[in-house]
PDB file of N, CA, C and O in Angstrom:
ATOM      1  N   MET A   1       7.358  69.374  49.823  1.00  0.00           N
ATOM      2  CA  MET A   1       5.961  69.695  50.038  1.00  0.00           C
ATOM      3  C   MET A   1       5.177  69.570  48.741  1.00  0.00           C
ATOM      4  O   MET A   1       5.696  69.828  47.655  1.00  0.00           O
ATOM      5  N   ASN A   2       3.949  69.179  48.872  1.00  0.00           N
ATOM      6  CA  ASN A   2       3.052  69.092  47.726  1.00  0.00           C
ATOM      7  C   ASN A   2       2.562  70.497  47.373  1.00  0.00           C
ATOM      8  O   ASN A   2       1.877  71.134  48.173  1.00  0.00           O
ATOM      9  N   SER A   3       2.912  70.982  46.175  1.00  0.00           N
ATOM     10  CA  SER A   3       2.526  72.346  45.791  1.00  0.00           C
ATOM     11  C   SER A   3       1.077  72.423  45.342  1.00  0.00           C
ATOM     12  O   SER A   3       0.597  73.509  45.015  1.00  0.00           O
ATOM     13  N   ASN A   4       0.368  71.305  45.318  1.00  0.00           N
ATOM     14  CA  ASN A   4      -1.023  71.284  44.882  1.00  0.00           C
ATOM     15  C   ASN A   4      -1.999  71.159  46.045  1.00  0.00           C
ATOM     16  O   ASN A   4      -3.130  70.716  45.842  1.00  0.00           O
ATOM     17  N   PHE A   5      -1.604  71.531  47.236  1.00  0.00           N
ATOM     18  CA  PHE A   5      -2.482  71.438  48.391  1.00  0.00           C
ATOM     19  C   PHE A   5      -3.682  72.353  48.204  1.00  0.00           C
ATOM     20  O   PHE A   5      -3.530  73.503  47.793  1.00  0.00           O
ATOM     21  N   GLU A   6      -4.867  71.851  48.503  1.00  0.00           N
ATOM     22  CA  GLU A   6      -6.095  72.637  48.372  1.00  0.00           C
ATOM     23  C   GLU A   6      -6.640  72.965  49.756  1.00  0.00           C
ATOM     24  O   GLU A   6      -6.779  72.083  50.604  1.00  0.00           O
ATOM     25  N   VAL A   7      -6.945  74.232  49.975  1.00  0.00           N
ATOM     26  CA  VAL A   7      -7.576  74.660  51.216  1.00  0.00           C
ATOM     27  C   VAL A   7      -9.081  74.585  51.023  1.00  0.00           C
ATOM     28  O   VAL A   7      -9.626  75.172  50.088  1.00  0.00           O
ATOM     29  N   ASN A   8      -9.751  73.861  51.913  1.00  0.00           N
ATOM     30  CA  ASN A   8     -11.210  73.767  51.847  1.00  0.00           C
ATOM     31  C   ASN A   8     -11.802  74.847  52.734  1.00  0.00           C
ATOM     32  O   ASN A   8     -11.453  74.952  53.910  1.00  0.00           O
ATOM     33  N   PHE A   9     -12.700  75.653  52.170  1.00  0.00           N
ATOM     34  CA  PHE A   9     -13.296  76.725  52.952  1.00  0.00           C
ATOM     35  C   PHE A   9     -14.752  76.915  52.571  1.00  0.00           C
ATOM     36  O   PHE A   9     -15.180  76.541  51.479  1.00  0.00           O
ATOM     37  N   CYS A  10     -15.502  77.501  53.484  1.00  0.00           N
ATOM     38  CA  CYS A  10     -16.901  77.829  53.240  1.00  0.00           C
ATOM     39  C   CYS A  10     -17.216  79.086  54.046  1.00  0.00           C
ATOM     40  O   CYS A  10     -16.387  79.553  54.827  1.00  0.00           O
ATOM     41  N   TYR A  11     -18.407  79.625  53.855  1.00  0.00           N
ATOM     42  CA  TYR A  11     -18.774  80.885  54.503  1.00  0.00           C
ATOM     43  C   TYR A  11     -20.033  80.706  55.332  1.00  0.00           C
ATOM     44  O   TYR A  11     -20.872  79.853  55.043  1.00  0.00           O
ATOM     45  N   TYR A  12     -20.150  81.526  56.365  1.00  0.00           N
ATOM     46  CA  TYR A  12     -21.332  81.507  57.207  1.00  0.00           C
ATOM     47  C   TYR A  12     -21.646  82.943  57.598  1.00  0.00           C
ATOM     48  O   TYR A  12     -20.744  83.695  57.966  1.00  0.00           O
ATOM     49  N   GLY A  13     -22.893  83.327  57.525  1.00  0.00           N
ATOM     50  CA  GLY A  13     -23.317  84.649  57.972  1.00  0.00           C
ATOM     51  C   GLY A  13     -23.523  85.612  56.825  1.00  0.00           C
ATOM     52  O   GLY A  13     -23.423  85.248  55.653  1.00  0.00           O
ATOM     53  N   MET A  14     -23.813  86.852  57.188  1.00  0.00           N
ATOM     54  CA  MET A  14     -24.070  87.890  56.203  1.00  0.00           C
ATOM     55  C   MET A  14     -23.350  89.170  56.604  1.00  0.00           C
ATOM     56  O   MET A  14     -23.249  89.495  57.788  1.00  0.00           O
ATOM     57  N   ARG A  15     -22.863  89.875  55.629  1.00  0.00           N
ATOM     58  CA  ARG A  15     -22.211  91.186  55.777  1.00  0.00           C
ATOM     59  C   ARG A  15     -21.223  91.237  56.918  1.00  0.00           C
ATOM     60  O   ARG A  15     -20.218  90.527  56.885  1.00  0.00           O
ATOM     61  N   GLU A  16     -21.477  92.059  57.934  1.00  0.00           N
ATOM     62  CA  GLU A  16     -20.508  92.263  59.004  1.00  0.00           C
ATOM     63  C   GLU A  16     -20.264  91.023  59.848  1.00  0.00           C
ATOM     64  O   GLU A  16     -19.253  90.940  60.546  1.00  0.00           O
ATOM     65  N   THR A  17     -21.179  90.055  59.793  1.00  0.00           N
ATOM     66  CA  THR A  17     -21.021  88.851  60.607  1.00  0.00           C
ATOM     67  C   THR A  17     -20.472  87.668  59.805  1.00  0.00           C
ATOM     68  O   THR A  17     -20.460  86.540  60.296  1.00  0.00           O
ATOM     69  N   LEU A  18     -20.024  87.918  58.589  1.00  0.00           N
ATOM     70  CA  LEU A  18     -19.528  86.847  57.735  1.00  0.00           C
ATOM     71  C   LEU A  18     -18.283  86.209  58.348  1.00  0.00           C
ATOM     72  O   LEU A  18     -17.375  86.906  58.800  1.00  0.00           O
ATOM     73  N   VAL A  19     -18.252  84.885  58.358  1.00  0.00           N
ATOM     74  CA  VAL A  19     -17.114  84.128  58.891  1.00  0.00           C
ATOM     75  C   VAL A  19     -16.681  83.124  57.826  1.00  0.00           C
ATOM     76  O   VAL A  19     -17.506  82.403  57.265  1.00  0.00           O
ATOM     77  N   THR A  20     -15.386  83.086  57.560  1.00  0.00           N
ATOM     78  CA  THR A  20     -14.825  82.099  56.644  1.00  0.00           C
ATOM     79  C   THR A  20     -14.353  80.902  57.459  1.00  0.00           C
ATOM     80  O   THR A  20     -13.603  81.054  58.423  1.00  0.00           O
ATOM     81  N   HIS A  21     -14.793  79.717  57.068  1.00  0.00           N
ATOM     82  CA  HIS A  21     -14.404  78.472  57.743  1.00  0.00           C
ATOM     83  C   HIS A  21     -13.368  77.753  56.891  1.00  0.00           C
ATOM     84  O   HIS A  21     -13.640  77.417  55.739  1.00  0.00           O
ATOM     85  N   ILE A  22     -12.199  77.516  57.437  1.00  0.00           N
ATOM     86  CA  ILE A  22     -11.197  76.670  56.780  1.00  0.00           C
ATOM     87  C   ILE A  22     -11.362  75.306  57.423  1.00  0.00           C
ATOM     88  O   ILE A  22     -10.971  75.089  58.570  1.00  0.00           O
ATOM     89  N   THR A  23     -11.949  74.391  56.665  1.00  0.00           N
ATOM     90  CA  THR A  23     -12.428  73.140  57.246  1.00  0.00           C
ATOM     91  C   THR A  23     -11.383  72.037  57.354  1.00  0.00           C
ATOM     92  O   THR A  23     -11.617  71.037  58.032  1.00  0.00           O
ATOM     93  N   ASN A  24     -10.249  72.195  56.707  1.00  0.00           N
ATOM     94  CA  ASN A  24      -9.211  71.162  56.811  1.00  0.00           C
ATOM     95  C   ASN A  24      -7.976  71.725  57.515  1.00  0.00           C
ATOM     96  O   ASN A  24      -6.854  71.616  57.020  1.00  0.00           O
ATOM     97  N   LEU A  25      -8.209  72.328  58.676  1.00  0.00           N
ATOM     98  CA  LEU A  25      -7.155  72.988  59.439  1.00  0.00           C
ATOM     99  C   LEU A  25      -6.015  72.043  59.807  1.00  0.00           C
ATOM    100  O   LEU A  25      -4.847  72.409  59.672  1.00  0.00           O
ATOM    101  N   THR A  26      -6.326  70.860  60.258  1.00  0.00           N
ATOM    102  CA  THR A  26      -5.284  69.912  60.671  1.00  0.00           C
ATOM    103  C   THR A  26      -4.359  69.578  59.510  1.00  0.00           C
ATOM    104  O   THR A  26      -3.139  69.554  59.671  1.00  0.00           O
ATOM    105  N   GLU A  27      -4.938  69.320  58.340  1.00  0.00           N
ATOM    106  CA  GLU A  27      -4.135  68.999  57.164  1.00  0.00           C
ATOM    107  C   GLU A  27      -3.316  70.205  56.716  1.00  0.00           C
ATOM    108  O   GLU A  27      -2.166  70.058  56.303  1.00  0.00           O
ATOM    109  N   LEU A  28      -3.907  71.402  56.797  1.00  0.00           N
ATOM    110  CA  LEU A  28      -3.190  72.614  56.423  1.00  0.00           C
ATOM    111  C   LEU A  28      -2.004  72.846  57.352  1.00  0.00           C
ATOM    112  O   LEU A  28      -0.913  73.180  56.891  1.00  0.00           O
ATOM    113  N   ALA A  29      -2.207  72.672  58.650  1.00  0.00           N
ATOM    114  CA  ALA A  29      -1.113  72.838  59.610  1.00  0.00           C
ATOM    115  C   ALA A  29      -0.002  71.828  59.338  1.00  0.00           C
ATOM    116  O   ALA A  29       1.178  72.172  59.388  1.00  0.00           O
ATOM    117  N   SER A  30      -0.375  70.595  59.055  1.00  0.00           N
ATOM    118  CA  SER A  30       0.620  69.570  58.737  1.00  0.00           C
ATOM    119  C   SER A  30       1.393  69.932  57.475  1.00  0.00           C
ATOM    120  O   SER A  30       2.616  69.796  57.435  1.00  0.00           O
ATOM    121  N   TYR A  31       0.692  70.389  56.456  1.00  0.00           N
ATOM    122  CA  TYR A  31       1.310  70.785  55.186  1.00  0.00           C
ATOM    123  C   TYR A  31       2.323  71.902  55.398  1.00  0.00           C
ATOM    124  O   TYR A  31       3.371  71.927  54.754  1.00  0.00           O
ATOM    125  N   LEU A  32       2.008  72.827  56.304  1.00  0.00           N
ATOM    126  CA  LEU A  32       2.877  73.969  56.566  1.00  0.00           C
ATOM    127  C   LEU A  32       3.862  73.721  57.704  1.00  0.00           C
ATOM    128  O   LEU A  32       4.599  74.626  58.097  1.00  0.00           O
ATOM    129  N   SER A  33       3.878  72.500  58.233  1.00  0.00           N
ATOM    130  CA  SER A  33       4.778  72.105  59.324  1.00  0.00           C
ATOM    131  C   SER A  33       4.653  73.026  60.528  1.00  0.00           C
ATOM    132  O   SER A  33       5.648  73.525  61.053  1.00  0.00           O
ATOM    133  N   THR A  34       3.413  73.243  60.958  1.00  0.00           N
ATOM    134  CA  THR A  34       3.148  74.083  62.113  1.00  0.00           C
ATOM    135  C   THR A  34       1.968  73.504  62.881  1.00  0.00           C
ATOM    136  O   THR A  34       1.539  72.382  62.610  1.00  0.00           O
ATOM    137  N   THR A  35       1.447  74.254  63.826  1.00  0.00           N
ATOM    138  CA  THR A  35       0.309  73.790  64.613  1.00  0.00           C
ATOM    139  C   THR A  35      -0.941  74.594  64.246  1.00  0.00           C
ATOM    140  O   THR A  35      -0.833  75.718  63.756  1.00  0.00           O
ATOM    141  N   PRO A  36      -2.108  74.028  64.479  1.00  0.00           N
ATOM    142  CA  PRO A  36      -3.335  74.780  64.220  1.00  0.00           C
ATOM    143  C   PRO A  36      -3.397  76.098  64.998  1.00  0.00           C
ATOM    144  O   PRO A  36      -3.869  77.101  64.463  1.00  0.00           O
ATOM    145  N   ASP A  37      -2.926  76.115  66.260  1.00  0.00           N
ATOM    146  CA  ASP A  37      -2.991  77.350  67.034  1.00  0.00           C
ATOM    147  C   ASP A  37      -2.077  78.427  66.455  1.00  0.00           C
ATOM    148  O   ASP A  37      -2.438  79.604  66.456  1.00  0.00           O
ATOM    149  N   LYS A  38      -0.920  78.049  65.969  1.00  0.00           N
ATOM    150  CA  LYS A  38      -0.025  79.032  65.343  1.00  0.00           C
ATOM    151  C   LYS A  38      -0.652  79.586  64.066  1.00  0.00           C
ATOM    152  O   LYS A  38      -0.502  80.771  63.765  1.00  0.00           O
ATOM    153  N   LEU A  39      -1.345  78.746  63.322  1.00  0.00           N
ATOM    154  CA  LEU A  39      -2.061  79.232  62.134  1.00  0.00           C
ATOM    155  C   LEU A  39      -3.167  80.202  62.530  1.00  0.00           C
ATOM    156  O   LEU A  39      -3.349  81.238  61.889  1.00  0.00           O
ATOM    157  N   ARG A  40      -3.901  79.868  63.581  1.00  0.00           N
ATOM    158  CA  ARG A  40      -4.966  80.748  64.053  1.00  0.00           C
ATOM    159  C   ARG A  40      -4.409  82.120  64.389  1.00  0.00           C
ATOM    160  O   ARG A  40      -4.960  83.139  63.972  1.00  0.00           O
ATOM    161  N   ARG A  41      -3.314  82.148  65.146  1.00  0.00           N
ATOM    162  CA  ARG A  41      -2.705  83.429  65.520  1.00  0.00           C
ATOM    163  C   ARG A  41      -2.221  84.195  64.295  1.00  0.00           C
ATOM    164  O   ARG A  41      -2.396  85.411  64.216  1.00  0.00           O
ATOM    165  N   TYR A  42      -1.614  83.496  63.342  1.00  0.00           N
ATOM    166  CA  TYR A  42      -1.107  84.161  62.142  1.00  0.00           C
ATOM    167  C   TYR A  42      -2.250  84.795  61.351  1.00  0.00           C
ATOM    168  O   TYR A  42      -2.158  85.959  60.961  1.00  0.00           O
ATOM    169  N   PHE A  43      -3.318  84.048  61.112  1.00  0.00           N
ATOM    170  CA  PHE A  43      -4.459  84.602  60.377  1.00  0.00           C
ATOM    171  C   PHE A  43      -5.033  85.814  61.108  1.00  0.00           C
ATOM    172  O   PHE A  43      -5.318  86.835  60.482  1.00  0.00           O
ATOM    173  N   ALA A  44      -5.202  85.710  62.411  1.00  0.00           N
ATOM    174  CA  ALA A  44      -5.788  86.806  63.190  1.00  0.00           C
ATOM    175  C   ALA A  44      -4.916  88.056  63.121  1.00  0.00           C
ATOM    176  O   ALA A  44      -5.423  89.156  62.903  1.00  0.00           O
ATOM    177  N   GLU A  45      -3.613  87.893  63.306  1.00  0.00           N
ATOM    178  CA  GLU A  45      -2.709  89.043  63.281  1.00  0.00           C
ATOM    179  C   GLU A  45      -2.545  89.601  61.876  1.00  0.00           C
ATOM    180  O   GLU A  45      -2.567  90.817  61.682  1.00  0.00           O
ATOM    181  N   ARG A  46      -2.383  88.735  60.913  1.00  0.00           N
ATOM    182  CA  ARG A  46      -2.158  89.166  59.520  1.00  0.00           C
ATOM    183  C   ARG A  46      -3.351  89.926  58.972  1.00  0.00           C
ATOM    184  O   ARG A  46      -3.185  90.897  58.235  1.00  0.00           O
ATOM    185  N   LEU A  47      -4.558  89.490  59.327  1.00  0.00           N
ATOM    186  CA  LEU A  47      -5.771  90.099  58.798  1.00  0.00           C
ATOM    187  C   LEU A  47      -6.408  91.089  59.765  1.00  0.00           C
ATOM    188  O   LEU A  47      -7.431  91.698  59.451  1.00  0.00           O
ATOM    189  N   ASN A  48      -5.805  91.249  60.938  1.00  0.00           N
ATOM    190  CA  ASN A  48      -6.329  92.156  61.956  1.00  0.00           C
ATOM    191  C   ASN A  48      -7.812  91.866  62.227  1.00  0.00           C
ATOM    192  O   ASN A  48      -8.665  92.749  62.149  1.00  0.00           O
ATOM    193  N   THR A  49      -8.077  90.617  62.542  1.00  0.00           N
ATOM    194  CA  THR A  49      -9.440  90.165  62.803  1.00  0.00           C
ATOM    195  C   THR A  49      -9.406  89.098  63.883  1.00  0.00           C
ATOM    196  O   THR A  49      -8.341  88.789  64.418  1.00  0.00           O
ATOM    197  N   SER A  50     -10.543  88.542  64.204  1.00  0.00           N
ATOM    198  CA  SER A  50     -10.566  87.451  65.178  1.00  0.00           C
ATOM    199  C   SER A  50     -10.612  86.113  64.456  1.00  0.00           C
ATOM    200  O   SER A  50     -11.152  85.996  63.356  1.00  0.00           O
ATOM    201  N   ALA A  51     -10.042  85.125  65.093  1.00  0.00           N
ATOM    202  CA  ALA A  51     -10.033  83.772  64.544  1.00  0.00           C
ATOM    203  C   ALA A  51     -10.085  82.803  65.713  1.00  0.00           C
ATOM    204  O   ALA A  51      -9.465  83.031  66.752  1.00  0.00           O
ATOM    205  N   LYS A  52     -10.828  81.723  65.535  1.00  0.00           N
ATOM    206  CA  LYS A  52     -10.882  80.703  66.587  1.00  0.00           C
ATOM    207  C   LYS A  52     -10.944  79.323  65.945  1.00  0.00           C
ATOM    208  O   LYS A  52     -11.307  79.158  64.781  1.00  0.00           O
ATOM    209  N   ILE A  53     -10.578  78.358  66.748  1.00  0.00           N
ATOM    210  CA  ILE A  53     -10.584  76.970  66.298  1.00  0.00           C
ATOM    211  C   ILE A  53     -11.750  76.263  66.966  1.00  0.00           C
ATOM    212  O   ILE A  53     -11.933  76.344  68.180  1.00  0.00           O
ATOM    213  N   GLU A  54     -12.533  75.569  66.155  1.00  0.00           N
ATOM    214  CA  GLU A  54     -13.601  74.707  66.669  1.00  0.00           C
ATOM    215  C   GLU A  54     -13.444  73.362  65.984  1.00  0.00           C
ATOM    216  O   GLU A  54     -13.690  73.228  64.785  1.00  0.00           O
ATOM    217  N   GLY A  55     -13.034  72.375  66.753  1.00  0.00           N
ATOM    218  CA  GLY A  55     -12.781  71.057  66.179  1.00  0.00           C
ATOM    219  C   GLY A  55     -11.617  71.121  65.213  1.00  0.00           C
ATOM    220  O   GLY A  55     -10.518  71.526  65.590  1.00  0.00           O
ATOM    221  N   LYS A  56     -11.846  70.726  63.973  1.00  0.00           N
ATOM    222  CA  LYS A  56     -10.815  70.751  62.936  1.00  0.00           C
ATOM    223  C   LYS A  56     -11.025  71.919  61.978  1.00  0.00           C
ATOM    224  O   LYS A  56     -10.535  71.898  60.849  1.00  0.00           O
ATOM    225  N   THR A  57     -11.761  72.948  62.434  1.00  0.00           N
ATOM    226  CA  THR A  57     -12.094  74.087  61.585  1.00  0.00           C
ATOM    227  C   THR A  57     -11.543  75.372  62.180  1.00  0.00           C
ATOM    228  O   THR A  57     -11.687  75.633  63.375  1.00  0.00           O
ATOM    229  N   LEU A  58     -10.908  76.173  61.326  1.00  0.00           N
ATOM    230  CA  LEU A  58     -10.476  77.510  61.695  1.00  0.00           C
ATOM    231  C   LEU A  58     -11.545  78.478  61.221  1.00  0.00           C
ATOM    232  O   LEU A  58     -11.873  78.514  60.036  1.00  0.00           O
ATOM    233  N   LYS A  59     -12.088  79.261  62.138  1.00  0.00           N
ATOM    234  CA  LYS A  59     -13.136  80.219  61.807  1.00  0.00           C
ATOM    235  C   LYS A  59     -12.547  81.616  61.906  1.00  0.00           C
ATOM    236  O   LYS A  59     -12.163  82.075  62.982  1.00  0.00           O
ATOM    237  N   VAL A  60     -12.485  82.288  60.745  1.00  0.00           N
ATOM    238  CA  VAL A  60     -11.888  83.610  60.649  1.00  0.00           C
ATOM    239  C   VAL A  60     -12.988  84.609  60.328  1.00  0.00           C
ATOM    240  O   VAL A  60     -13.722  84.438  59.355  1.00  0.00           O
ATOM    241  N   LYS A  61     -13.103  85.654  61.147  1.00  0.00           N
ATOM    242  CA  LYS A  61     -14.138  86.655  60.928  1.00  0.00           C
ATOM    243  C   LYS A  61     -13.803  87.449  59.669  1.00  0.00           C
ATOM    244  O   LYS A  61     -12.720  88.022  59.554  1.00  0.00           O
ATOM    245  N   GLY A  62     -14.737  87.477  58.734  1.00  0.00           N
ATOM    246  CA  GLY A  62     -14.573  88.235  57.499  1.00  0.00           C
ATOM    247  C   GLY A  62     -14.608  87.345  56.274  1.00  0.00           C
ATOM    248  O   GLY A  62     -14.632  86.118  56.372  1.00  0.00           O
ATOM    249  N   LEU A  63     -14.609  87.980  55.135  1.00  0.00           N
ATOM    250  CA  LEU A  63     -14.658  87.291  53.840  1.00  0.00           C
ATOM    251  C   LEU A  63     -13.246  87.046  53.341  1.00  0.00           C
ATOM    252  O   LEU A  63     -12.532  87.992  53.009  1.00  0.00           O
ATOM    253  N   LEU A  64     -12.842  85.802  53.285  1.00  0.00           N
ATOM    254  CA  LEU A  64     -11.553  85.431  52.706  1.00  0.00           C
ATOM    255  C   LEU A  64     -11.814  84.724  51.390  1.00  0.00           C
ATOM    256  O   LEU A  64     -12.241  83.570  51.371  1.00  0.00           O
ATOM    257  N   ILE A  65     -11.560  85.410  50.301  1.00  0.00           N
ATOM    258  CA  ILE A  65     -11.744  84.774  49.000  1.00  0.00           C
ATOM    259  C   ILE A  65     -10.481  83.994  48.647  1.00  0.00           C
ATOM    260  O   ILE A  65      -9.428  84.193  49.253  1.00  0.00           O
ATOM    261  N   LYS A  66     -10.595  83.118  47.676  1.00  0.00           N
ATOM    262  CA  LYS A  66      -9.501  82.210  47.343  1.00  0.00           C
ATOM    263  C   LYS A  66      -8.168  82.923  47.093  1.00  0.00           C
ATOM    264  O   LYS A  66      -7.147  82.445  47.586  1.00  0.00           O
ATOM    265  N   PRO A  67      -8.119  84.041  46.354  1.00  0.00           N
ATOM    266  CA  PRO A  67      -6.820  84.702  46.161  1.00  0.00           C
ATOM    267  C   PRO A  67      -6.181  85.175  47.468  1.00  0.00           C
ATOM    268  O   PRO A  67      -4.958  85.135  47.601  1.00  0.00           O
ATOM    269  N   ILE A  68      -6.978  85.615  48.421  1.00  0.00           N
ATOM    270  CA  ILE A  68      -6.435  86.048  49.715  1.00  0.00           C
ATOM    271  C   ILE A  68      -5.886  84.852  50.476  1.00  0.00           C
ATOM    272  O   ILE A  68      -4.791  84.915  51.034  1.00  0.00           O
ATOM    273  N   ILE A  69      -6.647  83.761  50.500  1.00  0.00           N
ATOM    274  CA  ILE A  69      -6.177  82.549  51.178  1.00  0.00           C
ATOM    275  C   ILE A  69      -4.890  82.053  50.534  1.00  0.00           C
ATOM    276  O   ILE A  69      -3.945  81.691  51.234  1.00  0.00           O
ATOM    277  N   ASN A  70      -4.846  82.036  49.195  1.00  0.00           N
ATOM    278  CA  ASN A  70      -3.639  81.585  48.496  1.00  0.00           C
ATOM    279  C   ASN A  70      -2.434  82.458  48.842  1.00  0.00           C
ATOM    280  O   ASN A  70      -1.332  81.945  49.036  1.00  0.00           O
ATOM    281  N   GLU A  71      -2.637  83.763  48.920  1.00  0.00           N
ATOM    282  CA  GLU A  71      -1.547  84.681  49.259  1.00  0.00           C
ATOM    283  C   GLU A  71      -1.017  84.391  50.663  1.00  0.00           C
ATOM    284  O   GLU A  71       0.195  84.359  50.876  1.00  0.00           O
ATOM    285  N   ILE A  72      -1.922  84.179  51.617  1.00  0.00           N
ATOM    286  CA  ILE A  72      -1.495  83.890  52.988  1.00  0.00           C
ATOM    287  C   ILE A  72      -0.764  82.555  53.059  1.00  0.00           C
ATOM    288  O   ILE A  72       0.243  82.440  53.758  1.00  0.00           O
ATOM    289  N   ILE A  73      -1.253  81.554  52.351  1.00  0.00           N
ATOM    290  CA  ILE A  73      -0.582  80.246  52.355  1.00  0.00           C
ATOM    291  C   ILE A  73       0.810  80.369  51.740  1.00  0.00           C
ATOM    292  O   ILE A  73       1.761  79.765  52.235  1.00  0.00           O
ATOM    293  N   ASP A  74       0.937  81.152  50.657  1.00  0.00           N
ATOM    294  CA  ASP A  74       2.250  81.383  50.049  1.00  0.00           C
ATOM    295  C   ASP A  74       3.184  82.066  51.041  1.00  0.00           C
ATOM    296  O   ASP A  74       4.359  81.710  51.129  1.00  0.00           O
ATOM    297  N   GLU A  75       2.674  83.044  51.787  1.00  0.00           N
ATOM    298  CA  GLU A  75       3.478  83.713  52.815  1.00  0.00           C
ATOM    299  C   GLU A  75       3.932  82.705  53.865  1.00  0.00           C
ATOM    300  O   GLU A  75       5.095  82.691  54.268  1.00  0.00           O
ATOM    301  N   LEU A  76       3.002  81.867  54.297  1.00  0.00           N
ATOM    302  CA  LEU A  76       3.298  80.900  55.348  1.00  0.00           C
ATOM    303  C   LEU A  76       4.312  79.860  54.896  1.00  0.00           C
ATOM    304  O   LEU A  76       5.061  79.334  55.719  1.00  0.00           O
ATOM    305  N   ASN A  77       4.349  79.555  53.605  1.00  0.00           N
ATOM    306  CA  ASN A  77       5.338  78.601  53.093  1.00  0.00           C
ATOM    307  C   ASN A  77       6.747  79.111  53.300  1.00  0.00           C
ATOM    308  O   ASN A  77       7.680  78.318  53.430  1.00  0.00           O
ATOM    309  N   GLY A  78       6.919  80.436  53.334  1.00  0.00           N
ATOM    310  CA  GLY A  78       8.242  81.006  53.487  1.00  0.00           C
ATOM    311  C   GLY A  78       8.542  81.504  54.885  1.00  0.00           C
ATOM    312  O   GLY A  78       9.598  82.095  55.113  1.00  0.00           O
ATOM    313  N   VAL A  79       7.637  81.281  55.825  1.00  0.00           N
ATOM    314  CA  VAL A  79       7.788  81.805  57.185  1.00  0.00           C
ATOM    315  C   VAL A  79       7.872  80.667  58.181  1.00  0.00           C
ATOM    316  O   VAL A  79       7.115  79.700  58.100  1.00  0.00           O
ATOM    317  N   CYS A  80       8.790  80.784  59.115  1.00  0.00           N
ATOM    318  CA  CYS A  80       8.845  79.840  60.226  1.00  0.00           C
ATOM    319  C   CYS A  80       8.016  80.433  61.351  1.00  0.00           C
ATOM    320  O   CYS A  80       8.401  81.451  61.927  1.00  0.00           O
ATOM    321  N   LEU A  81       6.890  79.819  61.676  1.00  0.00           N
ATOM    322  CA  LEU A  81       6.015  80.341  62.722  1.00  0.00           C
ATOM    323  C   LEU A  81       6.608  80.024  64.091  1.00  0.00           C
ATOM    324  O   LEU A  81       6.937  78.875  64.387  1.00  0.00           O
ATOM    325  N   GLU A  82       6.736  81.045  64.909  1.00  0.00           N
ATOM    326  CA  GLU A  82       7.293  80.902  66.258  1.00  0.00           C
ATOM    327  C   GLU A  82       6.198  80.528  67.218  1.00  0.00           C
ATOM    328  O   GLU A  82       6.455  80.359  68.410  1.00  0.00           O
TER     329      GLU A  82
END
């Protein structure tokens, strides 16, 4: 695996309605050898929030800053998603 994979993300909304968009979901799923839906479920359960897929974007309710995203990706590198 390429250890230099970059997650592309952006934000939408304000305060309680803030949503983090992971815009390269398909590439991220491929990098982690899983499916976009399994990633959606993992993010939702891990962060105890809602997450949905729209096109090639994963939309996660809440503010996910880069260190949090990196931590989750590191976790996912060591986990086989069922």
